C-alpha distance (Angstrom), angle and dihedral (degrees) to the residues before:
residue distance angle dihedral
M1 . . .
S2 3.78 . .
Q3 3.78 119.3 .
S4 3.81 92.2 -117.2
L5 3.80 92.1 54.5
S6 3.80 95.9 43.8
D7 3.80 91.7 51.0
K8 3.78 95.1 54.7
R9 3.78 118.6 110.6
Q10 3.75 127.0 -163.2
P11 3.80 119.3 -110.3
P12 3.80 115.7 -109.6
K13 3.78 114.2 -80.6
A14 3.78 123.8 -139.0
K15 3.80 89.6 -136.2
R16 3.78 125.5 31.8
P17 3.78 106.0 164.1
L18 3.81 115.5 -147.8
K19 3.81 94.4 1.9
R20 3.78 94.7 120.1
M21 3.79 90.4 49.5
F22 3.81 94.2 52.5
D23 3.79 92.2 44.2
S24 3.81 87.7 57.2
V25 3.84 100.1 54.4
P26 3.84 110.3 38.1
G27 3.81 97.0 115.5
R28 3.81 92.6 61.2
Y29 3.78 99.8 26.4
D30 3.80 95.8 102.1
L31 3.80 93.0 43.9
M32 3.77 91.2 53.0
N33 3.79 92.9 49.6
R34 3.80 91.3 51.0
V35 3.80 94.9 46.3
L36 3.79 96.9 44.8
T37 3.81 95.1 46.2
L38 3.82 96.4 36.7
R39 3.82 85.5 -118.8
L40 3.79 91.9 -60.7
D41 3.80 90.0 121.2
E42 3.79 88.8 68.6
R43 3.80 92.8 50.8
W44 3.81 91.2 48.6
R45 3.80 91.9 46.8
K46 3.81 90.5 53.6
R47 3.79 89.4 50.1
A48 3.80 90.1 53.0
A49 3.82 90.5 48.8
T50 3.81 89.9 51.8
I51 3.81 90.2 52.6
C52 3.81 90.5 48.1
I53 3.80 93.1 57.1
Q54 3.81 96.8 43.1
R55 3.80 88.5 90.1
K56 3.82 91.8 53.5
P57 3.81 93.3 -123.9
N58 3.78 124.0 -162.5
R59 3.81 93.8 -153.9
V60 3.81 127.4 29.3
L61 3.80 129.5 -179.7
D62 3.81 122.9 -154.4
L63 3.80 97.8 -153.7
C64 3.82 118.5 -154.6
C65 3.79 84.1 5.1
G66 3.81 97.2 177.4
T67 3.78 108.1 -176.8
G68 3.79 91.0 -2.6
D69 3.80 105.9 -110.9
L70 3.81 96.1 139.8
A71 3.80 91.9 48.5
L72 3.80 90.3 49.1
H73 3.81 91.6 52.0
L74 3.79 89.7 48.3
R75 3.79 91.5 50.9
Q76 3.80 92.0 50.4
M77 3.82 91.8 49.1
T78 3.80 98.1 47.2
G79 3.77 138.3 57.3
Q80 3.78 122.5 -102.7
N81 3.81 89.5 -102.5
T82 3.80 89.6 70.9
E83 3.78 110.9 90.1
I84 3.82 112.4 -135.6
V85 3.80 120.7 -167.8
G86 3.80 127.0 -177.1
L87 3.81 117.7 -161.6
D88 3.78 127.7 -171.9
Y89 3.78 135.4 149.7
S90 3.82 93.8 -135.6
P91 3.82 113.0 85.6
A92 3.81 88.6 -168.5
M93 3.80 91.4 58.4
L94 3.79 91.6 46.7
E95 3.79 91.1 52.1
I96 3.81 88.5 58.6
A97 3.81 88.4 49.7
R98 3.80 91.1 52.2
S99 3.79 91.2 48.2
K100 3.81 90.0 55.0
T101 3.79 91.5 56.6
R102 3.80 88.2 53.3
H103 3.81 96.3 43.6
Y104 3.78 99.8 42.3
G105 3.82 96.8 32.2
P106 2.81 159.5 169.4
I107 3.81 80.9 84.3
E108 3.77 108.2 135.1
G109 3.74 138.6 160.1
I110 3.81 100.9 55.3
T111 3.79 117.9 126.9
W112 3.80 113.0 -152.1
V113 3.79 114.2 -155.3
V114 3.80 129.7 -172.1
G115 3.78 104.4 -140.9
D116 3.77 148.8 136.8
A117 3.81 116.6 -108.9
S118 3.80 90.8 -141.6
S119 3.81 93.4 58.5
M120 3.79 114.4 26.6
Q121 3.78 122.9 176.3
F122 3.78 97.4 -138.3
P123 3.81 123.5 116.3
D124 3.78 120.8 -103.4
G125 3.79 112.5 -80.7
Y126 3.80 92.8 6.3
F127 3.83 99.1 141.1
D128 3.79 129.5 59.3
V129 3.81 91.7 -160.9
I130 3.79 133.6 16.8
G131 3.80 119.1 -164.9
V132 3.78 129.9 -172.2
A133 3.80 122.2 -172.4
F134 3.79 117.4 -163.6
G135 3.79 92.2 -29.1
F136 3.80 98.1 91.5
R137 3.79 92.6 80.6
N138 3.80 91.4 55.6
L139 3.79 90.2 45.8
T140 3.80 96.6 51.6
W141 3.82 111.7 22.2
K142 3.81 109.8 94.4
N143 3.79 88.6 -29.1
P144 3.83 116.3 140.2
I145 3.81 91.2 -150.4
K146 3.83 93.7 58.6
D147 3.80 97.2 106.5
S148 3.79 95.5 42.9
A149 3.82 91.1 47.0
L150 3.80 93.0 52.2
S151 3.79 89.2 46.0
E152 3.80 89.0 53.8
V153 3.81 91.3 49.6
K154 3.80 89.1 54.5
R155 3.80 92.3 45.9
I156 3.81 97.8 52.4
L157 3.82 94.8 39.2
R158 3.77 114.1 88.9
P159 3.81 117.3 -117.0
G160 3.79 106.6 -83.1
G161 3.81 91.6 15.5
A162 3.79 121.6 137.0
F163 3.79 130.7 -110.3
V164 3.83 110.0 -159.8
V165 3.81 118.7 -166.0
V166 3.80 126.4 -176.3
E167 3.78 112.1 -176.0
T168 3.77 144.4 141.6
S169 3.78 113.2 -82.3
Q170 3.79 139.9 170.2
P171 3.82 124.9 -77.8
T172 3.78 111.0 -118.0
N173 3.81 93.6 -138.6
R174 3.81 112.3 80.2
I175 3.81 94.6 -140.1
M176 3.80 92.0 47.6
R177 3.79 89.4 49.2
M178 3.78 92.3 52.3
G179 3.80 90.6 49.5
F180 3.81 91.6 47.7
H181 3.79 91.7 51.6
A182 3.80 92.1 47.0
Y183 3.80 90.2 50.9
L184 3.79 91.9 50.7
K185 3.77 92.1 50.3
A186 3.79 94.5 47.1
A187 3.79 101.0 37.2
V188 3.78 97.5 43.2
G189 3.77 92.5 45.9
T190 3.80 97.8 45.3
I191 3.81 100.4 32.2
G192 3.78 107.8 19.7
A193 3.76 100.8 52.3
P194 3.85 96.9 48.6
L195 3.81 94.0 43.9
S196 3.77 95.4 45.6
G197 3.77 98.4 39.6
N198 3.81 87.2 -138.9
R199 3.78 112.6 95.1
G200 3.79 93.3 177.4
A201 3.80 93.5 54.7
Y202 3.78 94.3 54.6
R203 3.77 93.4 40.4
Y204 3.80 84.6 60.1
L205 3.81 90.1 46.8
A206 3.79 92.5 55.3
E207 3.79 95.0 41.5
S208 3.80 95.1 48.7
A209 3.82 92.7 46.0
R210 3.82 92.1 49.7
R211 3.78 93.0 48.8
F212 3.80 101.0 34.8
Y213 3.79 120.7 119.0
D214 3.78 123.9 -87.1
A215 3.80 122.1 -117.8
D216 3.80 94.3 -91.4
D217 3.81 91.5 52.4
V218 3.81 91.3 50.8
S219 3.81 90.5 49.8
T220 3.81 89.4 52.7
M221 3.80 91.7 47.9
L222 3.80 91.7 51.9
A223 3.80 93.0 46.4
E224 3.80 91.4 51.2
A225 3.82 88.1 53.8
G226 3.81 91.1 54.1
L227 3.80 93.3 -102.5
E228 3.78 103.2 124.6
P229 3.83 112.4 -144.5
V230 3.79 110.3 -129.3
R231 3.79 102.3 165.4
V232 3.81 140.5 18.9
E233 3.80 125.2 -171.8
R234 3.78 115.2 -169.2
L235 3.80 113.6 -151.6
L236 3.81 129.2 -157.8
A237 3.82 93.9 3.3
G238 3.79 90.0 -46.4
A239 3.82 99.3 -50.2
A240 3.80 85.4 125.3
A241 3.78 134.1 13.5
I242 3.77 141.8 -164.7
H243 3.79 116.3 -140.5
V244 3.79 123.1 -166.4
A245 3.80 116.1 -166.1
E246 3.79 132.9 173.2
N247 3.77 128.6 -138.6
R248 3.76 97.8 -108.3
I249 3.81 118.5 -116.9
V250 3.80 119.4 -155.9
E251 3.80 118.7 -165.2
G252 3.78 91.1 -20.1
K253 3.78 94.7 -50.6
N254 3.77 134.0 96.5
D255 3.79 107.2 -99.5
K256 3.79 106.5 -130.6
S257 3.78 96.7 170.9
């Protein structure tokens, strides 16, 4: 990425849902993810990174990158010629990401960008692959920027490029789903709030995970945005899922309708 592009910052937005919440919990964000998922989030994130690089991309975006774990996995799995960019609207989260590159180095060649997913300053078709790890729920569940964010994903993804999403989902078995929801309510309330110091943040985490869409709903959402679902992997009986979608091409051209 050129210096001029990497240095750009997005103008302030009138509405940035959840930003204050994520700015308030970065120091314990990773710990909470590990505790509440029994470290499965890390295994699933690595799986998503592996899928991202299967197409041998030249440019990859970690969208809503948070503290940067997906981007770090991508960097470790690819050569230095692959451009890795992490974008998030929380400077506090990105500072944790930068600290990881210093602490666990040498990890070089990642560009961290403060930006809004609904208005990204990348050229059309810039990325071969866009990945998002456990940020898609925040981007799309009861979020007024959902449609504009998905439109931006389609715009900056090259025609035929892949959009890889790993996110919590809904178990297909009714009993498993009930148990999953009960776990979220109990674990987030009794473990998440005390560890994070932010009861409201982890109340949102539990509520959004319980009510988030199932894998079929996400596939429909992506298709309606012109991102054609080509693959779904359900994880842990459907408690999480990886979606792979392609930027739809119509008659040899990128369909921007």
